[in-house]
N, C-alpha and C positions, 0 to 999 in steps of 0.2 A: 504492500500499500505506501500512496505515495501521500505527502503532505506538506501543504502550501507555508514557508516559511516567513514570518514578517518581515518585512525589510525597512529597512533605515532608512528614513526619508531624508534630503536633505534641504525641506524646505526651510524656513523660518519657524520657529517655535508656533504651535498654536496656540490662544489664549483660552482660557479656562471660559468666558461668554461667549468665545465663538462656537468651541466645543458644544458646548450645553444649544446654542441655536442652531446647530446641524445635528444632536442629536433629539430635540423636540420637535424640529421639522422631521423628522424619520420617524417618531413616534406618530404624529399625527398623518403620515403616510400610510402609516401602517394599519392605523383605526379605518380611515378610508376605505382602504381597499381590502380590509376582511371584514368591516360593519359592525355586525352580533354576532360573528361566530370567533371562536378562539384561536389563536395558533399554536401548532405545534408546538413539543417542547424547544426543538431549534430548529435551525433553517436547515434547507436543504439546496445546494448550491450554493447558497448566499442568499436564499429567498426564503422567506415563512408562506406555512401553507396552512389552510384549514385543516386542524386537531380531525383523526381520521375515527371514523367513527368506532364505537365499541360498545357491544353487548346491546342496550337499550339506551345507550347516548347517540345522537345522529352525528354525522360530521359536523363537524367547529363547535360541538358539545362539550359544557361546562366537566369535564372528568381528567382524574389527574392530579397531581403536586403543582404543576407548575401557571396552572391558569393566572393567576393572582397577580403573578409579575407582571404581565401585560396591565392589569387593573393599576396596582401601584405604578408602574411608569406613566398611566393617566392623570392622577393625582398628583405626581411629581410637577408633571407639565403643565398641569392647572397651576399649581402655584408657583411654576415658577413666571408662568406668562400670564395670567389671570384671564385667560381664555374660556369662557363656560364651554366651547368645544370640547376640550377636552376634562371637564367638568360633566356634562351630561353623557359623554361616553361611557365615563368611571359609574357615574351613578347606574346606567343602566346596567352594566355589570352586577353591581352590586344588589340591585333588585336579583339577578342572574343565580347569584350567590345564598340570596335569601332561599328561593326556588329550593337550591341542592339542597341545603340543609333541613329545611322542612317537609321535605319528602323524601330525605334519607337517601343519596345519591351518591355515591363511591366513596363513601364517609372511615370506611376501616384504614384511618393511617393516623401518623401523629401529625402529617402535614400538614391537620387543620389546622395548626399553628400558622402557618406558612400562608396557608388559605383565605384564613378568617382576618390577620393581622393586616394585611395590604388592601384590602376588601372590606369589608365589614366594621373593623375598628375604625381603620383610616377615612372612615365615611363618617364615623360619629365623633372623632375626633375632630374634624376640620368642617364639618357641617351641621353638628347637631342631629343626626336622622337617627330616630329613636326606632324606625324599626330596625336599621342597620346593627344599633343595640340590640336589639333581641334575637336578631339571628347570631350575632356573634357570643352572646352569652349561653345559645342553645350548643352552640360549635365546640365551644370553650367545655360545655357541661359531654356532649360527645365525646371530647376528647379524655376526660377526666374515667369515662368507663372504660379506658388503658391504661389505668395504672393499676400496676399489679403489687398486691403486698403478699409476701412481705418483703418482697424485694425493692419496694421503693423505686421503680421505674415504670415508664410510660412505656410499654410495647410498641414497637414503629410501627411495623407493616402486618398488614392480614387480619381474618377473622380470628378472634382472640384465641378460639380450638386449633387453629393450624398447629399441628405439633413441631414444623419446618420452622415457624416465624415464634412460638412461644416465647417470651422468655428475653427477647431481641430487641435490643434498641441501636442507635446509631449518633455519631455523634452530628449530625445535623440536628438531632432534637432539642440542643440548646436553643436553636434559632426558633422552636417552636414554642417554647415556655413564655413567651412574652403573651400570648394568647389568656393564659390562665395570670399571670401576673394583673392585667387588664381587667379581669374576669373578677379577680379577688379586690383590688379596688372598687369597681362598681359597683359590688354587692357586698362587702365586707366579711364575705365567707373565708373563713382561713383555709378550707379544706384545698382549695385553688392552690393559696403560697405555699403549702407544709407540701404540696406534690411538688412543686420549684424547687422547693429546698432540698428536698430527698435529692430529686432524680439528677440535680447539679452534681448535689454531693456523691453521688455513686459513679457518675461519670469522669470525677474529678480524679475519685479514687482508685479506677480502672481502667477508663478509657484512655487516661492518658499515661505514657510509657515514661520509664527512669528517663532514656535520655532528651526527653520533651517531646517526642514525637506521639502520635496517636492512629490507634485501631480506628479505620472504617466501622466496624460494628463489634459489639460485645454480647456476650450472652449471660443472663441468670439463671437461675434454676428457680422457678416460676412458684413453687411448693414451698422451696426451704429458704430463697432470697440468696443462696451462693452465690458467689461469681465463680463462672466458669470457666471461657475464652474467649479472648479477641479475634477477629478475624478480619476478611474485606469484604467487599462487593463489587468494588468498581477500581479499586489500588491493582498496585502490579502484583502485588502476594500480599501474604496476612504480613507479614511483619512490615512492608514497607510504608511508607508515608504518603497516602492522596492529598493532592493537594490540597481539593476542594475541602475535605474534611479538616487540613489542619486551617485551613483558611476560618472553618464553620467557629472551629477552637478558640481562634481571637477574638474572634465578634461575641460571639455568646456564651462563652467566662466573663468576658469584659462585661457584658450587659445585666447575666445574672448576679453578677456580683455587687451592682448597682443599686438591685433589688431587697437583696438578701442579705447584706452587709457580709457573706461569708470570704475572711480576708483569704481562704485557700482559693477561692473561685479569681480571684487577683492573681494569684502569684502563678495559678493555670493558665491566666490571659496571657500574661508575659511569657511563660516557657514556651507555649504556642507561637506568641510572635517571635520570639529570639529565634526557635528555629526554623521557622518558617522564613526569615530574612539572612540565614548562613546557609541555607540552600536555594539563594536566590541565583540565575544566572546574570550574565552581565549586562543585559537588557532591563532586568529587576522585574520579571514578567515570569513566573513559573513553569517548568516544563508539569502536564498533569501529575507525574509524582512526584515526589521530591529524591528520587533515589536515583534521576537521572540531573546531569551537570550540562554545561556548555560542552560542547562536541557530542553531544545526543543527538540522533536524526528524529529522538521523539514529541511526537506533538506537544504545543504548548498548551497552558489552560488560562483565557485573558478572565476566564471568571471569574477565576481563584485570584487573579488580583484585583479586579473590581470588588469583590468580596475583603481582601483583605485590609486594603482601603480603608474602606468603610469601619473595620474590626479596628484598626490604629488609632484610627480618629477617635472612634470612641472609646477606645483603649486609655487615650489622652486625657480624654474628658473625665474617666472616671480616676486617673493614675493617682496616687497620693506622694509621689518621688517627680520635681518640677520637669528636673533631669532629665528622666527616663520620657515623661511624657512631652519634653521637646524634641528627642529623638525619636518616639512613635509618628510623631507630627511630620519631622521633616522627611523622613522613608516614606512615609504613606501618599505627601504630594511626590515625591521621585517615581514612583510606581506609578502614582496616578496620570505624570506626565509622561512615561514610557506608553501608557495607553494609549494618550490622544495623540501621541508622535505616531505609532508604531502599529498600532492594533485597529485604528478604526479607518472605515472603507475613507478612499484617496477624495472621493465626492460622496455626500450622502446617496445620492441616486442608484452608485454602486453595487451596494447591497440593504438587505433591510434590517439585518443587525446594527447594533450600535456601535459593538465591537466585534470584532472578529477573532478568528483562532483561539475557539473554547474546545473543550470537550464535555461530551456530557458523560458515556459511558464507554470507554476504551475496551476493555475484553472483550463486552460485549455488541462491539462497533455499531453503535447507538452515537449521533452527532457530533464526531469526529471532527474536528479544522472546520465548524460551523460556530454561528451564532448562537446563544442561549437564551431562552426567557429570562432567566434569574441572570445571567453576567449583563444583560443587557441593561435591567432593574439597579442592580448596585454601581454599575458603571453609572447611572444617573443620579442616584443618592451618592457618590463620591462625590459628584461634581456639584449637586447640592450643598453638602455639607462643607466644601471647599469654598465655596462663591457664598452662601447664606449661613453663617456661623451659629446665627440663630435659631434654624431651621430645626423644630422638633418633630425628632421620628415618629413611626409609624409603631414601632416596633413595642 
């Protein structure tokens, strides 16, 4: 298989405001082209197509774990421009997310956090939409059904009776916790915040390895709560360090430290960040697994870089050491500058992705060297964070 390598450009540096204008234009063009249909997880040959039909969900329907990243892009575009075109499109998505949760369509996943934070929670935070609030609380209750006693973790995937998935969680789950944190804030019900605290503590103790790298997935005995083993689903091999997972660790541990006050989570975020930064190639955008270094012909994963920019900026925000906070911020800006210069389309119309050269699941040959919905979302969030420091995150 041949991968397209990013090409360093010799043109003058692109300002972040120019990058925002190009990104927002692409968000608008994609929304016009697809209308109410949700795009697939990744582009195909740099173009987004409607999400394929599956079982009872038609083509372009709201299924899977990534649809809200389109909605999140629309909310960001609205905040950046003030154009009601983006708000109306986002609100149409939010209504559809209400339909999805009320009709229990494809809810057997911990990724309800991704799905309902960037859609319904964002809508309530931004516009005061009470229907969206009710939908998000319903989603939080569905997510709580996945909490396993006595392991103290939320199961990642599948029906809870599935023996293959029973007791399994993944590092991405850290990013699903904000839905429960929000629900606790809205209702005062401590069972949500207790689940966040216990789940994050288990990941800090078991998914973070002694060398500061992370497992992608980890298994607990669902009956006794005993930790069993780490593994991977999308990394190079079980003991390697999947780049996107390590980026989730930076952002997720930092964000959950802020709400739990658990100092171990701050230490975990620092450790994830230091490992990630130590394993970057010369252009500061990682290969898809951090086992690969300069000189490798392995594909890059720009989506991991976009996530870690947001994660480093979040870590800088909660960091208790001023020198460290300055370092996290500086490194975030360096990575973002490389994304802008080397991983965006030469002209916005050249591709539907905001950033190119991402990887979804290389072992399964899915979305390799393409744009991804989450990569595009976190790239736009990163641009928002560096140009609008007062911005309040949806998470």
